[in-house]
Structures are given as structure tokens and as C-alpha cells.
GURO-401093 format. One line per field, with one value per residue: chain; x, y, z of N, C-alpha, C in turn. Coordinates in steps of 0.02 Angstrom, whole numbers, m for minus. Example, Ala and Ser with C-alpha at 12.3 -4.5 7.8 and 13.67 -1.06 7.14 Angstrom:
% residues 2
chain <- [A, A]
n_px <- [660, 642]
n_py <- [m284, m112]
n_pz <- [390, 354]
ca_px <- [615, 684]
ca_py <- [m225, m53]
ca_pz <- [390, 357]
c_px <- [660, 645]
c_py <- [m165, 2]
c_pz <- [390, 394]
//
This chain:
% residues 120
chain <- [A, A, A, A, A, A, A, A, A, A, A, A, A, A, A, A, A, A, A, A, A, A, A, A, A, A, A, A, A, A, A, A, A, A, A, A, A, A, A, A, A, A, A, A, A, A, A, A, A, A, A, A, A, A, A, A, A, A, A, A, A, A, A, A, A, A, A, A, A, A, A, A, A, A, A, A, A, A, A, A, A, A, A, A, A, A, A, A, A, A, A, A, A, A, A, A, A, A, A, A, A, A, A, A, A, A, A, A, A, A, A, A, A, A, A, A, A, A, A, A]
n_px <- [352, 309, 376, 289, 230, 249, 197, 258, 220, 260, 210, 309, 420, 483, 494, 584, 613, 497, 501, 615, 563, 464, 546, 618, 520, 515, 459, 444, 491, 431, 477, 417, 494, 525, 442, 268, 240, 141, 28, 45, 24, m81, m61, 71, 57, m24, 60, 165, 99, 66, 40, m11, m27, 53, 15, 68, 29, m12, m150, m176, m253, m256, m177, m227, m365, m357, m304, m411, m514, m462, m418, m497, m459, m480, m486, m422, m412, m340, m278, m195, m119, m15, m82, m210, m184, m147, m269, m345, m282, m307, m443, m457, m412, m326, m250, m178, m194, m99, m63, 91, 211, 342, 400, 493, 432, 299, 298, 342, 245, 129, 155, 165, 32, m36, 14, m37, m174, m177, m139, m247]
n_py <- [1346, 1211, 1153, 1168, 1023, 947, 834, 768, 700, 633, 571, 535, 524, 642, 810, 878, 1016, 1079, 1035, 1104, 1233, 1223, 1207, 1327, 1414, 1385, 1265, 1085, 969, 817, 707, 589, 451, 383, 311, 331, 387, 478, 407, 369, 472, 499, 393, 419, 548, 522, 436, 524, 624, 740, 911, 953, 891, 875, 826, 757, 720, 670, 705, 767, 716, 580, 537, 625, 595, 463, 484, 550, 454, 344, 399, 508, 641, 815, 874, 956, 949, 927, 1044, 1183, 1294, 1398, 1494, 1437, 1329, 1395, 1456, 1340, 1285, 1389, 1374, 1261, 1136, 984, 902, 938, 922, 922, 946, 903, 1002, 1048, 1162, 1279, 1395, 1355, 1265, 1353, 1456, 1385, 1339, 1464, 1508, 1413, 1441, 1570, 1542, 1477, 1575, 1655]
n_pz <- [688, 585, 427, 270, 201, 47, m72, m222, m376, m530, m685, m776, m698, m664, m595, m520, m533, m489, m358, m314, m316, m216, m105, m111, m70, 61, 96, 120, 8, m51, m156, m262, m329, m494, m638, m662, m541, m508, m476, m347, m262, m163, m69, m27, 24, 135, 207, 244, 308, 235, 182, 57, m114, m274, m433, m586, m752, m919, m940, m822, m720, m672, m555, m459, m454, m411, m282, m224, m233, m161, m38, m6, m23, m59, m223, m371, m543, m708, m731, m808, m791, m688, m612, m606, m523, m405, m372, m351, m236, m145, m139, m65, m113, m90, m167, m319, m491, m634, m810, m890, m811, m758, m670, m578, m527, m511, m399, m299, m298, m264, m134, m70, m89, m13, 115, 129, 140, 261, 348, 365]
ca_px <- [304, 341, 374, 235, 252, 217, 215, 259, 223, 258, 201, 372, 474, 515, 468, 639, 609, 442, 527, 659, 520, 434, 598, 633, 467, 520, 425, 480, 469, 437, 474, 410, 538, 506, 386, 203, 240, 79, m23, 61, 17, m122, m28, 130, 33, m47, 120, 206, 54, 81, m11, m44, 11, 52, 18, 79, 23, m36, m216, m179, m305, m253, m154, m272, m427, m340, m298, m479, m551, m433, m407, m546, m431, m511, m441, m436, m369, m345, m253, m147, m82, 4, m137, m264, m162, m151, m341, m367, m256, m343, m511, m458, m389, m267, m211, m189, m170, m78, m26, 163, 231, 394, 427, 507, 382, 238, 306, 348, 181, 79, 170, 146, m41, m55, 31, m85, m239, m169, m129, m312]
ca_py <- [1318, 1161, 1167, 1141, 962, 941, 774, 780, 638, 645, 510, 519, 522, 707, 850, 907, 1089, 1097, 1023, 1160, 1290, 1211, 1220, 1398, 1448, 1365, 1202, 1022, 931, 744, 689, 517, 433, 331, 318, 315, 415, 515, 362, 357, 536, 492, 349, 453, 603, 493, 410, 579, 675, 799, 963, 946, 854, 898, 768, 774, 669, 703, 735, 804, 691, 511, 533, 663, 556, 406, 508, 565, 392, 301, 431, 561, 708, 863, 880, 992, 918, 954, 1112, 1198, 1356, 1409, 1531, 1389, 1291, 1441, 1461, 1275, 1280, 1438, 1349, 1203, 1072, 953, 874, 974, 882, 962, 917, 908, 1072, 1046, 1230, 1300, 1445, 1321, 1243, 1410, 1492, 1343, 1342, 1531, 1510, 1373, 1480, 1626, 1517, 1459, 1637, 1689]
ca_pz <- [642, 541, 356, 230, 166, m19, m109, m294, m415, m602, m723, m810, m650, m658, m540, m482, m534, m443, m290, m298, m301, m150, m55, m113, m32, 131, 107, 116, m51, m49, m227, m274, m385, m540, m685, m631, m473, m496, m449, m277, m226, m103, m20, m1, 67, 197, 242, 270, 336, 194, 178, m8, m164, m343, m477, m657, m804, m981, m931, m759, m677, m646, m486, m415, m446, m369, m214, m200, m227, m109, 27, 7, m28, m104, m281, m433, m593, m776, m728, m860, m777, m618, m580, m592, m464, m347, m356, m323, m168, m105, m131, m21, m142, m58, m222, m382, m547, m692, m866, m874, m801, m707, m666, m509, m507, m490, m330, m255, m291, m229, m62, m48, m86, 44, 175, 132, 165, 332, 387, 374]
c_px <- [340, 333, 312, 262, 212, 243, 208, 266, 213, 256, 267, 432, 513, 488, 521, 635, 553, 465, 573, 619, 486, 485, 618, 582, 467, 484, 471, 451, 482, 424, 471, 452, 505, 446, 322, 196, 174, 26, m11, 52, m21, m89, 31, 110, 12, 12, 160, 165, 66, 22, m48, 2, 2, 63, 24, 69, m4, m102, m220, m229, m295, m233, m200, m336, m415, m335, m367, m517, m527, m431, m455, m519, m472, m462, m468, m388, m382, m319, m197, m108, m66, m52, m195, m247, m167, m224, m366, m345, m295, m416, m514, m436, m328, m222, m229, m156, m159, m58, 47, 184, 283, 430, 436, 454, 318, 243, 307, 281, 127, 92, 150, 69, m66, m43, m17, m152, m235, m161, m195, m354]
c_py <- [1269, 1181, 1137, 1081, 954, 879, 789, 713, 654, 579, 487, 519, 587, 743, 884, 983, 1113, 1088, 1079, 1222, 1284, 1229, 1293, 1439, 1427, 1300, 1143, 982, 857, 721, 614, 500, 381, 347, 295, 342, 451, 471, 347, 419, 527, 450, 384, 513, 576, 469, 466, 633, 742, 848, 963, 909, 884, 838, 791, 712, 705, 739, 779, 777, 625, 506, 568, 624, 495, 426, 523, 500, 350, 333, 488, 632, 751, 876, 930, 963, 946, 1025, 1123, 1262, 1360, 1444, 1485, 1348, 1332, 1446, 1397, 1267, 1328, 1415, 1284, 1137, 1048, 920, 913, 934, 925, 918, 929, 982, 1074, 1114, 1249, 1349, 1411, 1298, 1300, 1444, 1451, 1343, 1411, 1536, 1471, 1411, 1539, 1601, 1500, 1520, 1672, 1657]
c_pz <- [595, 468, 323, 193, 102, m54, m184, m330, m488, m639, m756, m763, m642, m596, m499, m480, m488, m371, m268, m281, m233, m96, m53, m73, 41, 147, 104, 58, m40, m120, m234, m336, m430, m583, m650, m561, m457, m463, m374, m234, m160, m49, 13, 43, 135, 239, 276, 303, 301, 193, 112, m57, m233, m388, m550, m700, m866, m972, m869, m710, m643, m573, m438, m403, m403, m296, m184, m186, m168, m40, 42, 4, m76, m161, m332, m483, m662, m780, m778, m849, m703, m581, m563, m530, m401, m325, m324, m250, m122, m92, m91, m51, m104, m109, m285, m438, m608, m750, m850, m870, m745, m706, m593, m484, m482, m417, m281, m244, m255, m155, m35, m41, m26, 109, 184, 160, 238, 376, 402, 426]
//
């Protein structure tokens, strides 16, 4: 079975801790570099045929809404907790938009939630 591909885009060019969590859960993290990376989530997901994407900005919505508008991905945004992200993934979101939350636990738990949904 191939690894779960997760695209990570952070408005401030961060996301390294979340990427480490994705990899700790056995996933492949595709970290978009540079400021404004959240706005490239949809394009990068499409380019890499990613399973889901994680977008970070102040509001938690800009990159996710752009991915939905441009590529039609199912999104949940404005998320402020890891549990909210887990629920969004379990409910079928392909892009989850958070306020700034570069935490290893977030990447790990989202990959685990995604794998749980695919196992059913």
C-alpha cells in the first residue's frame, strides 16, 4: 500500500512540525515552501495526486476556500483544534484549514484519521 500523501501549506512558510507528525504516522509530507504557501494547497495536491491537504493561515480559510473554488475539493475551515480536524477528515474533507497550529500531533492524528476512514 502506498503512503498517504499530505500537502501542507502555511501562510508564514512554516509547517515543519506538522510534516514531522505526518511522517511519524507513516505518511508522506509534501511541504510547500515560502510565505503564502497556503494559497497553493489545491494546485500542489493536484500536482502530486495527494490524499488530503492541511492549510494554515490566521483565519484558517483562505487556502482551503481557494482549493475548493479552483479544484472542487471538499473542505472544512476555521478549525481551531486537532479534534475538529480529525472529525473533518472522518467526514470526508480533503482540505482542512486551521489557524496557525504547527504541532506534530496534528499531522499524526490527521493521517491516522484518514487511514481509519479508508480501512472501513
